[in-house]
BALOBA-1460 file (C-alpha; in Angstrom, 3 decimals):
// residues 299
<rec num="1" residu="m" x="-7.525" y="-6.001" z="15.855"/>
<rec num="2" residu="r" x="-6.120" y="-3.099" z="13.814"/>
<rec num="3" residu="t" x="-2.773" y="-2.349" z="12.261"/>
<rec num="4" residu="r" x="-3.067" y="1.336" z="13.274"/>
<rec num="5" residu="g" x="-5.531" y="3.773" z="14.699"/>
<rec num="6" residu="r" x="-8.582" y="4.900" z="12.804"/>
<rec num="7" residu="p" x="-8.525" y="8.353" z="11.170"/>
<rec num="8" residu="a" x="-9.870" y="11.061" z="13.461"/>
<rec num="9" residu="v" x="-12.559" y="12.143" z="10.997"/>
<rec num="10" residu="r" x="-14.965" y="10.009" z="9.025"/>
<rec num="11" residu="v" x="-15.773" y="11.489" z="5.635"/>
<rec num="12" residu="c" x="-19.446" y="10.652" z="5.532"/>
<rec num="13" residu="g" x="-22.292" y="8.764" z="7.118"/>
<rec num="14" residu="w" x="-25.714" y="7.444" z="6.286"/>
<rec num="15" residu="v" x="-27.122" y="10.905" z="5.540"/>
<rec num="16" residu="v" x="-24.602" y="11.401" z="2.738"/>
<rec num="17" residu="a" x="-25.010" y="7.802" z="1.632"/>
<rec num="18" residu="a" x="-28.756" y="8.179" z="1.322"/>
<rec num="19" residu="a" x="-28.345" y="11.308" z="-0.751"/>
<rec num="20" residu="l" x="-25.850" y="9.509" z="-2.966"/>
<rec num="21" residu="a" x="-28.317" y="6.751" z="-3.727"/>
<rec num="22" residu="v" x="-30.726" y="9.357" z="-5.089"/>
<rec num="23" residu="t" x="-28.411" y="11.799" z="-6.814"/>
<rec num="24" residu="f" x="-25.439" y="9.785" z="-8.033"/>
<rec num="25" residu="l" x="-26.054" y="6.080" z="-8.403"/>
<rec num="26" residu="p" x="-28.849" y="5.343" z="-10.870"/>
<rec num="27" residu="g" x="-31.171" y="2.644" z="-9.639"/>
<rec num="28" residu="a" x="-31.155" y="0.771" z="-6.386"/>
<rec num="29" residu="v" x="-27.916" y="-0.524" z="-4.942"/>
<rec num="30" residu="a" x="-28.318" y="-3.902" z="-3.286"/>
<rec num="31" residu="p" x="-26.138" y="-3.915" z="-0.158"/>
<rec num="32" residu="a" x="-23.491" y="-6.630" z="-0.365"/>
<rec num="33" residu="r" x="-22.489" y="-8.818" z="2.545"/>
<rec num="34" residu="a" x="-19.855" y="-7.045" z="4.625"/>
<rec num="35" residu="a" x="-20.038" y="-9.345" z="7.621"/>
<rec num="36" residu="v" x="-18.769" y="-12.771" z="6.655"/>
<rec num="37" residu="t" x="-19.262" y="-15.898" z="8.695"/>
<rec num="38" residu="v" x="-16.136" y="-17.997" z="8.795"/>
<rec num="39" residu="s" x="-16.775" y="-21.564" z="7.660"/>
<rec num="40" residu="s" x="-13.287" y="-22.606" z="6.671"/>
<rec num="41" residu="p" x="-11.841" y="-26.092" z="6.722"/>
<rec num="42" residu="a" x="-9.272" y="-26.512" z="9.479"/>
<rec num="43" residu="a" x="-6.361" y="-26.630" z="7.049"/>
<rec num="44" residu="g" x="-6.130" y="-23.800" z="4.561"/>
<rec num="45" residu="p" x="-3.706" y="-23.240" z="1.690"/>
<rec num="46" residu="s" x="-0.071" y="-23.727" z="2.644"/>
<rec num="47" residu="g" x="2.715" y="-21.237" z="2.061"/>
<rec num="48" residu="v" x="0.567" y="-18.090" z="1.958"/>
<rec num="49" residu="a" x="2.641" y="-15.204" z="3.289"/>
<rec num="50" residu="a" x="0.049" y="-12.402" z="3.089"/>
<rec num="51" residu="r" x="-0.806" y="-10.841" z="6.450"/>
<rec num="52" residu="s" x="-4.500" y="-10.774" z="5.508"/>
<rec num="53" residu="a" x="-6.174" y="-12.957" z="2.894"/>
<rec num="54" residu="a" x="-9.531" y="-14.525" z="2.090"/>
<rec num="55" residu="v" x="-11.244" y="-16.539" z="-0.613"/>
<rec num="56" residu="e" x="-14.888" y="-17.368" z="-1.146"/>
<rec num="57" residu="n" x="-17.228" y="-19.049" z="-3.590"/>
<rec num="58" residu="a" x="-18.266" y="-16.096" z="-5.752"/>
<rec num="59" residu="a" x="-21.634" y="-17.644" z="-6.617"/>
<rec num="60" residu="t" x="-22.774" y="-18.347" z="-3.068"/>
<rec num="61" residu="g" x="-20.675" y="-15.975" z="-0.974"/>
<rec num="62" residu="r" x="-19.528" y="-18.872" z="1.216"/>
<rec num="63" residu="l" x="-16.167" y="-18.126" z="2.783"/>
<rec num="64" residu="l" x="-13.714" y="-20.930" z="2.094"/>
<rec num="65" residu="w" x="-10.701" y="-19.682" z="4.039"/>
<rec num="66" residu="s" x="-9.380" y="-16.501" z="5.604"/>
<rec num="67" residu="r" x="-6.603" y="-14.933" z="7.623"/>
<rec num="68" residu="g" x="-6.961" y="-11.561" z="9.340"/>
<rec num="69" residu="l" x="-10.381" y="-11.240" z="7.743"/>
<rec num="70" residu="n" x="-11.431" y="-8.048" z="9.534"/>
<rec num="71" residu="t" x="-8.040" y="-6.444" z="10.161"/>
<rec num="72" residu="e" x="-7.847" y="-2.951" z="8.673"/>
<rec num="73" residu="r" x="-4.895" y="-2.543" z="6.306"/>
<rec num="74" residu="p" x="-3.852" y="-0.171" z="3.511"/>
<rec num="75" residu="m" x="-5.222" y="-1.448" z="0.189"/>
<rec num="76" residu="a" x="-3.005" y="0.488" z="-2.266"/>
<rec num="77" residu="s" x="-4.349" y="0.590" z="-5.846"/>
<rec num="78" residu="i" x="-7.233" y="-1.782" z="-5.141"/>
<rec num="79" residu="t" x="-8.750" y="1.622" z="-4.289"/>
<rec num="80" residu="k" x="-9.175" y="2.157" z="-8.031"/>
<rec num="81" residu="v" x="-11.812" y="-0.589" z="-8.108"/>
<rec num="82" residu="m" x="-14.113" y="1.740" z="-6.172"/>
<rec num="83" residu="t" x="-13.184" y="4.619" z="-8.473"/>
<rec num="84" residu="a" x="-14.188" y="2.542" z="-11.491"/>
<rec num="85" residu="y" x="-17.341" y="1.293" z="-9.752"/>
<rec num="86" residu="l" x="-18.564" y="4.848" z="-9.135"/>
<rec num="87" residu="v" x="-17.828" y="5.979" z="-12.690"/>
<rec num="88" residu="i" x="-19.593" y="2.998" z="-14.259"/>
<rec num="89" residu="r" x="-22.619" y="3.324" z="-11.976"/>
<rec num="90" residu="a" x="-22.842" y="7.028" z="-12.834"/>
<rec num="91" residu="g" x="-22.978" y="6.193" z="-16.543"/>
<rec num="92" residu="h" x="-22.305" y="8.439" z="-19.535"/>
<rec num="93" residu="l" x="-19.224" y="6.382" z="-20.376"/>
<rec num="94" residu="d" x="-18.997" y="7.781" z="-23.893"/>
<rec num="95" residu="r" x="-18.715" y="11.358" z="-22.682"/>
<rec num="96" residu="p" x="-15.463" y="13.013" z="-23.807"/>
<rec num="97" residu="i" x="-13.182" y="14.184" z="-21.003"/>
<rec num="98" residu="t" x="-10.182" y="16.458" z="-21.458"/>
<rec num="99" residu="i" x="-7.051" y="15.367" z="-19.597"/>
<rec num="100" residu="p" x="-6.257" y="18.226" z="-17.195"/>
<rec num="101" residu="a" x="-2.827" y="19.823" z="-17.178"/>
<rec num="102" residu="a" x="-2.441" y="19.075" z="-13.466"/>
<rec num="103" residu="v" x="-2.132" y="15.295" z="-13.962"/>
<rec num="104" residu="t" x="1.516" y="15.507" z="-15.006"/>
<rec num="105" residu="g" x="2.572" y="17.285" z="-11.845"/>
<rec num="106" residu="y" x="0.337" y="15.057" z="-9.722"/>
<rec num="107" residu="v" x="1.964" y="11.872" z="-10.995"/>
<rec num="108" residu="r" x="5.452" y="13.331" z="-10.649"/>
<rec num="109" residu="a" x="4.856" y="14.657" z="-7.131"/>
<rec num="110" residu="h" x="3.671" y="11.268" z="-5.852"/>
<rec num="111" residu="n" x="5.922" y="9.075" z="-8.014"/>
<rec num="112" residu="a" x="2.678" y="7.358" z="-8.999"/>
<rec num="113" residu="s" x="1.907" y="4.704" z="-11.580"/>
<rec num="114" residu="s" x="0.791" y="6.326" z="-14.799"/>
<rec num="115" residu="a" x="-1.051" y="5.576" z="-18.022"/>
<rec num="116" residu="g" x="1.035" y="8.256" z="-19.733"/>
<rec num="117" residu="l" x="-1.954" y="10.486" z="-20.423"/>
<rec num="118" residu="r" x="-1.191" y="13.661" z="-22.366"/>
<rec num="119" residu="p" x="-2.748" y="16.854" z="-20.979"/>
<rec num="120" residu="g" x="-5.202" y="18.282" z="-23.486"/>
<rec num="121" residu="d" x="-6.067" y="14.901" z="-25.027"/>
<rec num="122" residu="r" x="-9.784" y="14.124" z="-25.110"/>
<rec num="123" residu="l" x="-10.715" y="10.552" z="-24.217"/>
<rec num="124" residu="t" x="-14.034" y="8.989" z="-23.319"/>
<rec num="125" residu="a" x="-14.733" y="7.825" z="-19.787"/>
<rec num="126" residu="r" x="-14.827" y="4.283" z="-21.162"/>
<rec num="127" residu="q" x="-11.292" y="4.638" z="-22.539"/>
<rec num="128" residu="l" x="-10.136" y="6.183" z="-19.275"/>
<rec num="129" residu="l" x="-11.394" y="3.094" z="-17.422"/>
<rec num="130" residu="d" x="-8.849" y="1.053" z="-19.399"/>
<rec num="131" residu="a" x="-6.165" y="3.585" z="-18.453"/>
<rec num="132" residu="l" x="-7.267" y="3.349" z="-14.818"/>
<rec num="133" residu="l" x="-7.526" y="-0.421" z="-14.378"/>
<rec num="134" residu="l" x="-4.890" y="-1.912" z="-16.692"/>
<rec num="135" residu="p" x="-1.684" y="0.113" z="-16.040"/>
<rec num="136" residu="s" x="-3.191" y="1.423" z="-12.779"/>
<rec num="137" residu="g" x="-2.958" y="5.004" z="-13.973"/>
<rec num="138" residu="a" x="-3.148" y="7.547" z="-11.175"/>
<rec num="139" residu="d" x="-3.472" y="10.141" z="-13.937"/>
<rec num="140" residu="a" x="-6.630" y="8.384" z="-15.144"/>
<rec num="141" residu="a" x="-7.973" y="8.216" z="-11.567"/>
<rec num="142" residu="y" x="-7.341" y="11.941" z="-11.140"/>
<rec num="143" residu="t" x="-9.056" y="12.753" z="-14.448"/>
<rec num="144" residu="l" x="-12.127" y="10.606" z="-13.732"/>
<rec num="145" residu="a" x="-12.505" y="11.833" z="-10.145"/>
<rec num="146" residu="k" x="-12.291" y="15.456" z="-11.231"/>
<rec num="147" residu="a" x="-14.879" y="14.924" z="-13.965"/>
<rec num="148" residu="y" x="-17.317" y="12.745" z="-12.005"/>
<rec num="149" residu="g" x="-17.107" y="14.414" z="-8.577"/>
<rec num="150" residu="p" x="-17.302" y="16.938" z="-9.941"/>
<rec num="151" residu="g" x="-14.078" y="17.759" z="-8.159"/>
<rec num="152" residu="l" x="-11.623" y="15.538" z="-6.324"/>
<rec num="153" residu="s" x="-12.824" y="15.967" z="-2.740"/>
<rec num="154" residu="r" x="-16.458" y="15.456" z="-3.667"/>
<rec num="155" residu="f" x="-15.579" y="12.265" z="-5.494"/>
<rec num="156" residu="v" x="-13.776" y="10.898" z="-2.414"/>
<rec num="157" residu="t" x="-16.831" y="11.755" z="-0.303"/>
<rec num="158" residu="r" x="-18.926" y="9.697" z="-2.713"/>
<rec num="159" residu="m" x="-16.486" y="6.808" z="-2.493"/>
<rec num="160" residu="n" x="-16.984" y="6.652" z="1.264"/>
<rec num="161" residu="a" x="-20.748" y="7.025" z="0.973"/>
<rec num="162" residu="t" x="-20.861" y="4.151" z="-1.484"/>
<rec num="163" residu="a" x="-18.727" y="2.015" z="0.806"/>
<rec num="164" residu="r" x="-21.385" y="2.496" z="3.499"/>
<rec num="165" residu="l" x="-24.159" y="1.592" z="1.071"/>
<rec num="166" residu="l" x="-22.339" y="-1.628" z="0.234"/>
<rec num="167" residu="g" x="-21.916" y="-2.428" z="3.926"/>
<rec num="168" residu="m" x="-18.144" y="-1.859" z="3.937"/>
<rec num="169" residu="r" x="-18.109" y="-0.553" z="7.511"/>
<rec num="170" residu="r" x="-14.362" y="-1.005" z="8.076"/>
<rec num="171" residu="t" x="-13.203" y="0.844" z="4.963"/>
<rec num="172" residu="h" x="-12.078" y="4.448" z="4.558"/>
<rec num="173" residu="f" x="-11.006" y="6.175" z="1.351"/>
<rec num="174" residu="s" x="-8.772" y="9.208" z="1.715"/>
<rec num="175" residu="n" x="-8.127" y="9.469" z="-2.025"/>
<rec num="176" residu="f" x="-9.204" y="8.046" z="-5.383"/>
<rec num="177" residu="d" x="-6.094" y="6.079" z="-6.369"/>
<rec num="178" residu="g" x="-4.640" y="4.376" z="-3.269"/>
<rec num="179" residu="l" x="-1.499" y="6.477" z="-2.961"/>
<rec num="180" residu="p" x="-0.193" y="6.773" z="0.622"/>
<rec num="181" residu="y" x="-1.563" y="10.226" z="1.404"/>
<rec num="182" residu="p" x="-2.307" y="12.095" z="3.538"/>
<rec num="183" residu="t" x="-0.657" y="9.266" z="5.505"/>
<rec num="184" residu="p" x="0.425" y="5.730" z="4.525"/>
<rec num="185" residu="y" x="-2.447" y="4.268" z="6.589"/>
<rec num="186" residu="s" x="-5.285" y="6.719" z="5.950"/>
<rec num="187" residu="n" x="-6.689" y="4.754" z="3.004"/>
<rec num="188" residu="y" x="-7.636" y="1.309" z="4.303"/>
<rec num="189" residu="s" x="-10.000" y="-1.651" z="4.168"/>
<rec num="190" residu="t" x="-10.232" y="-5.296" z="5.244"/>
<rec num="191" residu="a" x="-10.154" y="-8.563" z="3.362"/>
<rec num="192" residu="a" x="-13.867" y="-9.052" z="4.117"/>
<rec num="193" residu="n" x="-14.797" y="-5.597" z="2.841"/>
<rec num="194" residu="l" x="-12.734" y="-5.934" z="-0.330"/>
<rec num="195" residu="l" x="-14.505" y="-9.178" z="-1.216"/>
<rec num="196" residu="v" x="-17.735" y="-7.156" z="-1.014"/>
<rec num="197" residu="l" x="-16.311" y="-4.511" z="-3.356"/>
<rec num="198" residu="g" x="-14.945" y="-7.104" z="-5.765"/>
<rec num="199" residu="r" x="-18.296" y="-8.882" z="-6.017"/>
<rec num="200" residu="a" x="-20.131" y="-5.615" z="-6.645"/>
<rec num="201" residu="a" x="-17.683" y="-4.471" z="-9.328"/>
<rec num="202" residu="m" x="-17.657" y="-7.798" z="-11.146"/>
<rec num="203" residu="l" x="-21.443" y="-7.597" z="-11.528"/>
<rec num="204" residu="l" x="-20.895" y="-4.666" z="-13.908"/>
<rec num="205" residu="p" x="-20.211" y="-5.825" z="-17.501"/>
<rec num="206" residu="a" x="-18.220" y="-2.672" z="-18.263"/>
<rec num="207" residu="f" x="-15.895" y="-3.450" z="-15.367"/>
<rec num="208" residu="r" x="-15.556" y="-7.176" z="-16.100"/>
<rec num="209" residu="s" x="-14.665" y="-6.524" z="-19.727"/>
<rec num="210" residu="v" x="-11.757" y="-4.254" z="-18.784"/>
<rec num="211" residu="v" x="-10.124" y="-6.266" z="-16.007"/>
<rec num="212" residu="a" x="-10.080" y="-9.459" z="-18.098"/>
<rec num="213" residu="k" x="-7.987" y="-7.840" z="-20.856"/>
<rec num="214" residu="r" x="-4.275" y="-8.474" z="-21.214"/>
<rec num="215" residu="s" x="-3.817" y="-5.104" z="-22.884"/>
<rec num="216" residu="f" x="-5.643" y="-2.331" z="-24.707"/>
<rec num="217" residu="r" x="-4.351" y="-0.378" z="-27.687"/>
<rec num="218" residu="l" x="-5.924" y="2.942" z="-28.593"/>
<rec num="219" residu="a" x="-4.976" y="4.255" z="-32.008"/>
<rec num="220" residu="a" x="-4.349" y="7.962" z="-32.438"/>
<rec num="221" residu="g" x="-7.551" y="9.774" z="-33.293"/>
<rec num="222" residu="s" x="-9.143" y="13.141" z="-33.469"/>
<rec num="223" residu="g" x="-8.289" y="14.836" z="-30.211"/>
<rec num="224" residu="h" x="-5.894" y="12.281" z="-28.707"/>
<rec num="225" residu="h" x="-2.562" y="10.506" z="-29.113"/>
<rec num="226" residu="a" x="-2.063" y="6.741" z="-29.433"/>
<rec num="227" residu="y" x="-1.827" y="4.680" z="-26.248"/>
<rec num="228" residu="l" x="-0.962" y="1.118" z="-25.274"/>
<rec num="229" residu="w" x="-1.916" y="-0.054" z="-21.794"/>
<rec num="230" residu="k" x="-0.911" y="-3.445" z="-20.392"/>
<rec num="231" residu="n" x="-2.662" y="-5.190" z="-17.529"/>
<rec num="232" residu="l" x="-0.481" y="-5.290" z="-14.406"/>
<rec num="233" residu="n" x="-2.518" y="-8.135" z="-12.891"/>
<rec num="234" residu="p" x="0.028" y="-11.002" z="-12.821"/>
<rec num="235" residu="l" x="-2.702" y="-13.647" z="-13.083"/>
<rec num="236" residu="i" x="-4.247" y="-12.473" z="-16.359"/>
<rec num="237" residu="g" x="-2.927" y="-14.561" z="-19.221"/>
<rec num="238" residu="r" x="-0.845" y="-16.681" z="-16.840"/>
<rec num="239" residu="y" x="-3.240" y="-18.380" z="-14.448"/>
<rec num="240" residu="p" x="-5.831" y="-20.487" z="-16.330"/>
<rec num="241" residu="g" x="-9.301" y="-19.102" z="-15.747"/>
<rec num="242" residu="a" x="-8.249" y="-15.761" z="-14.237"/>
<rec num="243" residu="i" x="-10.771" y="-13.033" z="-15.103"/>
<rec num="244" residu="g" x="-9.677" y="-10.100" z="-12.875"/>
<rec num="245" residu="i" x="-9.396" y="-7.987" z="-10.787"/>
<rec num="246" residu="k" x="-6.705" y="-5.497" z="-9.555"/>
<rec num="247" residu="p" x="-3.223" y="-5.450" z="-7.982"/>
<rec num="248" residu="g" x="-1.620" y="-2.709" z="-5.924"/>
<rec num="249" residu="y" x="1.483" y="-1.792" z="-3.970"/>
<rec num="250" residu="t" x="2.752" y="0.789" z="-1.497"/>
<rec num="251" residu="g" x="5.470" y="0.450" z="1.108"/>
<rec num="252" residu="a" x="2.879" y="0.362" z="3.902"/>
<rec num="253" residu="a" x="0.438" y="-1.914" z="2.053"/>
<rec num="254" residu="g" x="2.942" y="-4.344" z="0.575"/>
<rec num="255" residu="q" x="1.790" y="-6.374" z="-2.404"/>
<rec num="256" residu="c" x="-2.016" y="-6.475" z="-2.626"/>
<rec num="257" residu="l" x="-4.214" y="-8.345" z="-5.070"/>
<rec num="258" residu="l" x="-7.964" y="-8.639" z="-5.482"/>
<rec num="259" residu="f" x="-8.616" y="-11.525" z="-7.868"/>
<rec num="260" residu="e" x="-11.262" y="-13.730" z="-9.417"/>
<rec num="261" residu="a" x="-10.980" y="-16.913" z="-11.470"/>
<rec num="262" residu="t" x="-13.232" y="-19.608" z="-12.949"/>
<rec num="263" residu="r" x="-12.537" y="-23.317" z="-13.321"/>
<rec num="264" residu="h" x="-14.780" y="-26.355" z="-13.964"/>
<rec num="265" residu="g" x="-17.938" y="-24.331" z="-13.441"/>
<rec num="266" residu="h" x="-16.767" y="-22.802" z="-10.157"/>
<rec num="267" residu="t" x="-15.889" y="-19.127" z="-9.688"/>
<rec num="268" residu="v" x="-13.937" y="-17.922" z="-6.683"/>
<rec num="269" residu="i" x="-12.998" y="-14.437" z="-5.577"/>
<rec num="270" residu="g" x="-10.125" y="-13.716" z="-3.248"/>
<rec num="271" residu="v" x="-7.862" y="-11.045" z="-1.871"/>
<rec num="272" residu="t" x="-4.368" y="-10.818" z="-0.399"/>
<rec num="273" residu="l" x="-3.130" y="-7.825" z="1.591"/>
<rec num="274" residu="h" x="0.490" y="-7.158" z="2.471"/>
<rec num="275" residu="s" x="2.171" y="-10.035" z="0.679"/>
<rec num="276" residu="p" x="5.975" y="-9.799" z="0.444"/>
<rec num="277" residu="g" x="7.502" y="-8.212" z="-2.626"/>
<rec num="278" residu="s" x="8.495" y="-4.885" z="-4.104"/>
<rec num="279" residu="i" x="6.907" y="-2.327" z="-6.398"/>
<rec num="280" residu="s" x="8.991" y="-3.625" z="-9.303"/>
<rec num="281" residu="s" x="7.977" y="-7.271" z="-8.857"/>
<rec num="282" residu="v" x="4.283" y="-8.176" z="-8.680"/>
<rec num="283" residu="n" x="4.367" y="-11.677" z="-7.200"/>
<rec num="284" residu="p" x="1.194" y="-13.775" z="-7.649"/>
<rec num="285" residu="a" x="2.439" y="-16.669" z="-5.497"/>
<rec num="286" residu="d" x="-0.016" y="-16.123" z="-2.640"/>
<rec num="287" residu="a" x="-3.012" y="-15.751" z="-4.959"/>
<rec num="288" residu="t" x="-1.962" y="-18.806" z="-6.972"/>
<rec num="289" residu="r" x="-1.707" y="-20.959" z="-3.849"/>
<rec num="290" residu="i" x="-5.085" y="-19.752" z="-2.628"/>
<rec num="291" residu="l" x="-6.782" y="-20.357" z="-5.988"/>
<rec num="292" residu="n" x="-5.298" y="-23.838" z="-6.377"/>
<rec num="293" residu="w" x="-6.432" y="-24.747" z="-2.881"/>
<rec num="294" residu="a" x="-9.925" y="-23.314" z="-3.363"/>
<rec num="295" residu="f" x="-10.555" y="-25.075" z="-6.653"/>
<rec num="296" residu="s" x="-9.301" y="-28.383" z="-5.266"/>
<rec num="297" residu="h" x="-11.801" y="-28.141" z="-2.415"/>
<rec num="298" residu="l" x="-14.693" y="-27.027" z="-4.620"/>
<rec num="299" residu="s" x="-13.999" y="-29.870" z="-7.024"/>
């Protein structure tokens, strides 16, 4: 079952993916589990409005509950999790990167979320990861993709190749930030595939340390202005035990949230796609209900 047709052209296949493993990702990449066997109790969490959702035991990979597990849907800014994953796996996080002049026009043209990056400032890739994942900066995504592609289209090709390596067979990236272009449905995934991506990203200490922050303040320094970036994840600092991961929103995707939390020795990872809400109001109600239900069953 799909919410719309597949794109006419796939960006890459196993040939590109194999080359990526050698030339871009240092070390071996252990394929994650893309196909998930449903082993849910008959009654799941009540009141969840998301069109697709899933939650699993992060330690064992056992699926606890799902809805529309393999339905392809737009994933909005959860896309930036893959962007961060590629950058971190590539390494050289202390390399200085100059913010290109084009980011200002890019953000304005797409009415995109922004970290307020100033063209000409020089920030490290590590600092740009904070700008990418906390305020969901499309300007940071643009800057990192351009630097690590090198070039935007090459970076997107690598995103799709990496998705194949991870076993995310029902995912397609048309851009590096989750904006609805070239069409509102061209950048998509499934709840099952996004659990795979979330698990892989949370294995990286550099990723985990960013998404658990409530905010990050960068003082003005040689080559850059001062910045303050706040985490848009509505669970961080509000839901006890929340440790990540990433929210997103577009009109076609609705409210989306990839999340992970720990309680009483149990860690669960979950995702909601197309929950009700608007761009100005990130509502964690679905994720909260799912987490409460999951922890009650694990306990």
